[in-house]
N, C-alpha and C positions, 0 to 999 in steps of 0.2 A: 545517175549520169555525171561520171568523174569532172570536177574542173580541170581545168587545162593548167598544168603546174609550170613554174617556172624551171625547177631546183629538178634534175632528176637524180637518186640514188643508184649506182651500181653497185653490186658487191657481188660476192661469192658465199653461199650461206656456209658451205665450208670452212673459209678462208678467217674471215674477220666479221660474223655478221655482229657483235659487239657494238663494235666501232661504226658499222652503218648505223646502229640506231640509235647511237648514240648523236654522230652528226646531224642525223633526222630532229631528231628531239630538240636540238641545241636551235638547227634553222628553223625548225616550225616556232619554237617558242618566239624568235628574232622576225619573222615575216610572216606567222599564220600558217597551220598545218595545210590546207588546200592548196598551195604554191610549194610544197614539198610533196614528192612523188616518193614512196619505197613499198614496192609492192605488197607485201604481207600489211603496211599499214591501209595500202590507197586504196587495193582492189576490193568492191564489196563482194560477199560471199554467194558463192554463183555464177560469178562475170566469167566469161571465156577469157582467162589471163593474156594468151599471145598478143590477143585485139590488144586490150587492155596497156599492155606492156608497149607494143608499137604504137598504141594513139597516143602515149603518152612519152615517150621516148622522141618521137616525132614534132611533137610541140613546145618542149621544152625547150630553155634561153643554154640553160648551161647542165652538163652531164659531169657528176663526180663521181670518177672511178675508183671506188673504195678499194686500194690492195694492200693487204698485209703477205704476212713471210710466208704462207703455202696460196699465194694468187695461182702460180705459175702451174701448180700440183691438178688444178681443175683444166688440164688442159692434155694432160696425159690421156693417149689412144683417142683423142680428138681427131679430126681430119682435118689435113693442112690447111685450112681455111676458116678453119674453126667454125664452121656452119651448124654445127651440132651443137656448141657452146650457147646459152645464151647469155652471160655474162659478155662476150665477145661481140656476139649479136647486135645487142643495143647498144655498144659503141661502136660499133661499126655504121649504125643506122644514125645517131649521132652525129659522126663524123660527117656522115652523105647529106644528112640535115642542114648541116652549119651551126649548128650549136656548140656552146665553147666548153670543151671536155676538159677538165683539170683534172690529173692522177691525185689522188689522196692518199700518202704512205702513212698505214699504222704502225707508230711502233717506232724506236728509234733507230733499227738495225735494216727495216726494210729499205729494199732497194729497190728503184724502176727495173723492170724485166729489158733484158734485151730485146733490140730489135727481131737479130733472129729466132730469139724463142717464141716470138710473136705470128700468127694470120697476116697473111700480107695485110688483109684487109683495113687491120687497126695498128700497124707497124708504127702511122705516124703518131701514136701516145709517146710514144720513147722521145717526140722532139717536142712536146708541151710542159711547159713548166710547172713542177707538181708542189706540193704544200703538204705539212706533215704534220699529225697528231698524235702525242707520246700520252703516257697514261698520267706524266708530272707535270703536265704542263697545258692539259686537253680543253682547259678552260679559257687561255689564253690564245692558243692554237685555233681555237673555232671562232671567238670573236673577231681574231684576225681575219679568216677566211669569210664570216659571215659581212665585216666589214670591207672586204673584196668583191663582194656577190653586188652588195646594197649599189657599190659605185656602179658595177658593171650592165648594171640591169635595171631598169627606170621602175619598171613595177616593183620591184622587192625594196628600192629606196623610198618609194612609194608607201610601202606596208612593213616599215621597218621601224620596230617598237621600241627600239633604240633610240633613233634620231626625234620620234613625241617626246620621249623619257628627256631626254637631252636637252630638249626645246622648250620642255615647259619646266624645268630647272634654271633654263638661260632665261626665263621672264620673271623669275620670282625673285621680288625686293627684298632686300637684307640690308635696310637702312632706316634710321628713324627719321628722314624728314618726308615731309608728305605723306605718312602714313597717319589712320585717323582712327583706327578701329580701337576698339578694348584691347588685343594682345595681339601683336606683332613682333618678328625679329627684328635688330635693331643693330646688326652687326657683329662687333668685337665686344658691343656692352652686351649682349643677352637678350634675353626676352623682356618688352617694357610692356608699361599696363596706363592704358589711358581713362582718363576719371573712374580711375576704383568706387566701387559704390558698397563695396566692404570690407572686413577686415582682412587684409594680404599682409603676412608675415614672410619674409627671408632673411630675417636679421641676426643679431648674436644677444639678445637680450629678452626681457620681458616685455610683453607689451601690452598696454591696457586702454582700452577702446572706450567713451563714453564715463571715463573715472568720475569720483565724487568731487576731486580736486581741480575740477575744472574741463574745458571739452578739449583742450590738448594735452599730452603729458609725451614729454620727446627724452627719450633715453637710448643711446648709443647708435644715433641715426635714426633713429624711430620716429614716426610723424601717424597720429591717430586723432579721431574726431568723429562727430556726430554723421558727417558725410562722404566721410569716407577715410581710407589709407592707403598710404605709399610707404611701403617699406623697403631699405635696401641694406647689405651686408649679406652674411655668412648664415644664415636661416640656422640659428640655435637657438634661440628664444622660446618664448610660451604666449598664447594670447588670451588676454581674463577682460572680461566683457562688465561691465557696471561692477567694477571695481576699485576700492581704493589704494593707490599704488604703495607698497611700503616705503615706510619711514628709512631714509639712511641712518645705520647706527652712530654715524661718527658726526652727525649734524648736533650729538649733545654733549658730545666731548669738550 
């Protein structure tokens, strides 16, 4: 059984199948594949496709009429009412059922079909505000389209993976105050470490832990000791354990 989709992808196989597949793939990633219907993907093998198409289009909230540069070619030789053309029949069903019908033009040069070139039952298509998807800006175009669909259909808004991702990012704290974990992000400071229990080196000199000259040896903003190490700087030195630091040759002069 096919779950009721919210978005129905309407297209011509001989016109813009790649554009339809691109749109379906992007919207499926945003809202889930079960909410986006495209015949080749959504109709199980062996199913009666006329019934499956009618059911999906009558129950969808939005039909995206994908129109490429050869869309009108599919009407050549068809009856004046377009009754033999499945693409037109799907659009007519959506208009009759009250679904939102949005023309989506594929390519920079594609223009909406003129009303007098369309069957009477779908001439309302020419009065609908269209959206455009081009190869150069496809990701941006599809994101804007998906954003509009999320605002238009509550079920899509609830299923929107981008909204969930943005909400998670908004809840992520990026501050020093109130953080008590071992490692956390600390705003513009970078990464902070609480109560280090081992040697941590991100400074500019050599570091000596548990040296023979005392429990703490300080050099170039480094701190070390038996209980743990906290180091700041440019991460260019080394770490040595149980080692006596070298004498500065200048001390004997």
